[in-house]
C-alpha positions as protocol buffer text, in pm:
chain_id: "A"
residue {
  index: 1
  type: MET
  ca { x: 3104 y: -2331 z: -1500 }
}
residue {
  index: 2
  type: ASP
  ca { x: 3271 y: -2142 z: -1269 }
}
residue {
  index: 3
  type: ARG
  ca { x: 3092 y: -1905 z: -1050 }
}
residue {
  index: 4
  type: LYS
  ca { x: 3180 y: -1561 z: -1181 }
}
residue {
  index: 5
  type: LYS
  ca { x: 3087 y: -1737 z: -1516 }
}
residue {
  index: 6
  type: ILE
  ca { x: 2764 y: -1775 z: -1340 }
}
residue {
  index: 7
  type: GLY
  ca { x: 2711 y: -1424 z: -1249 }
}
residue {
  index: 8
  type: ALA
  ca { x: 2818 y: -1251 z: -1568 }
}
residue {
  index: 9
  type: LEU
  ca { x: 2545 y: -1474 z: -1750 }
}
residue {
  index: 10
  type: LEU
  ca { x: 2289 y: -1428 z: -1446 }
}
residue {
  index: 11
  type: VAL
  ca { x: 2380 y: -976 z: -1451 }
}
residue {
  index: 12
  type: ALA
  ca { x: 2346 y: -972 z: -1897 }
}
residue {
  index: 13
  type: LEU
  ca { x: 2005 y: -1177 z: -1831 }
}
residue {
  index: 14
  type: SER
  ca { x: 1901 y: -906 z: -1584 }
}
residue {
  index: 15
  type: ALA
  ca { x: 1993 y: -646 z: -1828 }
}
residue {
  index: 16
  type: LEU
  ca { x: 1810 y: -786 z: -2115 }
}
residue {
  index: 17
  type: GLY
  ca { x: 1479 y: -829 z: -1923 }
}
residue {
  index: 18
  type: PHE
  ca { x: 1493 y: -504 z: -1753 }
}
residue {
  index: 19
  type: GLY
  ca { x: 1532 y: -355 z: -2096 }
}
residue {
  index: 20
  type: THR
  ca { x: 1281 y: -557 z: -2311 }
}
residue {
  index: 21
  type: ILE
  ca { x: 1018 y: -518 z: -2042 }
}
residue {
  index: 22
  type: VAL
  ca { x: 913 y: -147 z: -2158 }
}
residue {
  index: 23
  type: ILE
  ca { x: 876 y: -264 z: -2506 }
}
residue {
  index: 24
  type: PHE
  ca { x: 633 y: -561 z: -2404 }
}
residue {
  index: 25
  type: VAL
  ca { x: 455 y: -352 z: -2181 }
}
residue {
  index: 26
  type: LYS
  ca { x: 397 y: -125 z: -2428 }
}
residue {
  index: 27
  type: LEU
  ca { x: 256 y: -383 z: -2646 }
}
residue {
  index: 28
  type: ALA
  ca { x: 79 y: -502 z: -2348 }
}
residue {
  index: 29
  type: TYR
  ca { x: -137 y: -165 z: -2331 }
}
residue {
  index: 30
  type: GLN
  ca { x: -142 y: -129 z: -2711 }
}
residue {
  index: 31
  type: GLU
  ca { x: -383 y: -428 z: -2710 }
}
residue {
  index: 32
  type: GLY
  ca { x: -584 y: -250 z: -2387 }
}
residue {
  index: 33
  type: ALA
  ca { x: -387 y: -377 z: -2067 }
}
residue {
  index: 34
  type: GLU
  ca { x: -414 y: -159 z: -1753 }
}
residue {
  index: 35
  type: THR
  ca { x: -152 y: -108 z: -1532 }
}
residue {
  index: 36
  type: TYR
  ca { x: -245 y: -257 z: -1246 }
}
residue {
  index: 37
  type: THR
  ca { x: -290 y: -587 z: -1441 }
}
residue {
  index: 38
  type: MET
  ca { x: 33 y: -509 z: -1627 }
}
residue {
  index: 39
  type: LEU
  ca { x: 170 y: -529 z: -1246 }
}
residue {
  index: 40
  type: ALA
  ca { x: 19 y: -851 z: -1071 }
}
residue {
  index: 41
  type: VAL
  ca { x: 170 y: -1018 z: -1375 }
}
residue {
  index: 42
  type: ARG
  ca { x: 489 y: -876 z: -1325 }
}
residue {
  index: 43
  type: PHE
  ca { x: 485 y: -925 z: -1002 }
}
residue {
  index: 44
  type: PHE
  ca { x: 314 y: -1281 z: -1016 }
}
residue {
  index: 45
  type: ILE
  ca { x: 640 y: -1395 z: -1279 }
}
residue {
  index: 46
  type: GLY
  ca { x: 888 y: -1280 z: -1042 }
}
residue {
  index: 47
  type: ALA
  ca { x: 745 y: -1447 z: -735 }
}
residue {
  index: 48
  type: VAL
  ca { x: 713 y: -1794 z: -896 }
}
residue {
  index: 49
  type: ILE
  ca { x: 1114 y: -1734 z: -987 }
}
residue {
  index: 50
  type: ASN
  ca { x: 1190 y: -1682 z: -609 }
}
residue {
  index: 51
  type: LEU
  ca { x: 1045 y: -1942 z: -526 }
}
residue {
  index: 52
  type: GLY
  ca { x: 1231 y: -2204 z: -753 }
}
residue {
  index: 53
  type: ARG
  ca { x: 1560 y: -2103 z: -615 }
}
residue {
  index: 54
  type: ASP
  ca { x: 1707 y: -2216 z: -367 }
}
residue {
  index: 55
  type: HIS
  ca { x: 1727 y: -2006 z: -58 }
}
residue {
  index: 56
  type: ARG
  ca { x: 2000 y: -2212 z: 172 }
}
residue {
  index: 57
  type: ASP
  ca { x: 2313 y: -1999 z: 258 }
}
residue {
  index: 58
  type: PRO
  ca { x: 2508 y: -2023 z: -11 }
}
residue {
  index: 59
  type: PRO
  ca { x: 2879 y: -2144 z: -9 }
}
residue {
  index: 60
  type: ALA
  ca { x: 3185 y: -1892 z: 101 }
}
residue {
  index: 61
  type: LEU
  ca { x: 3361 y: -1703 z: -163 }
}
residue {
  index: 62
  type: GLU
  ca { x: 3747 y: -1775 z: -170 }
}
residue {
  index: 63
  type: ASP
  ca { x: 3965 y: -1474 z: -137 }
}
residue {
  index: 64
  type: GLN
  ca { x: 4197 y: -1371 z: -410 }
}
């Protein structure tokens, strides 16, 4: 898969996650979760995902 398709897929996945977080937070609050607990879980998941990434410099994009 080329870089543009991967980029578009990642943007769509990010938008889906951003849009559905409201639903999950609302359900969590109904079950008694607290604000700081939700923030801690959210940032922990983000940190785990970020640590799993490859942090080397990406190759330069070709001029088009």
